[in-house]
C-alpha positions, 0 to 999 in steps of 0.5 A, a space after each residue: 500499500 502506498 503511503 501519503 508521500 508516494 502517492 503525492 510523488 505519483 502526481 508530481 508532473 513532468 517538466 513543463 506540465 502542471 497537475 490537475 486533480 479530479 474529484 467526485 463526478 470529474 474523476 468519474 467522467 475522466 476515470 482518473 484521479 489526476 492528469 498532467 497538462 502542458 504549461 503554461 496555460 491561461 486559466 481561461 483556456 482550462 475548460 476548453 483544453 479539458 473539453 478537447 481531451 474529454 468531449 462533453 465534459 464541460 457541459 456535464 461536469 465543469 460548468 458546475 465545479 469549483 476550481 482551485 490553483 495551489 489551493 486558491 479558488 479561481 473564477 475560470 471564466 473571469 481570470 483573464 490575467 492568470 496563468 497556470 504555471 509549470 508545477 501548479 496544482 489544479 483541482 476540479 471540485 464538483 459540488 457535493 451533496 448529502 442526504 
């Protein structure tokens, strides 16, 4: 069984990439818990990039998700001056319901 350190190092991106973490519905849609994407990438291009990689993902998952970059929430549609850099960690966090 992997310990926490091994699990985190498994998500370390290769040079020139960032890590994207998928949670809940995003993980189900992609069948992955993480991915690596080439950097730099303007934040406003993130959903377009994911839609190209996973067709249909924007409407079914991304439009209702929160997004963080290095644990800070960002507005993907409104952050035209922000760029995802090499080594950054992006998280796609769908809404969570309980019952």
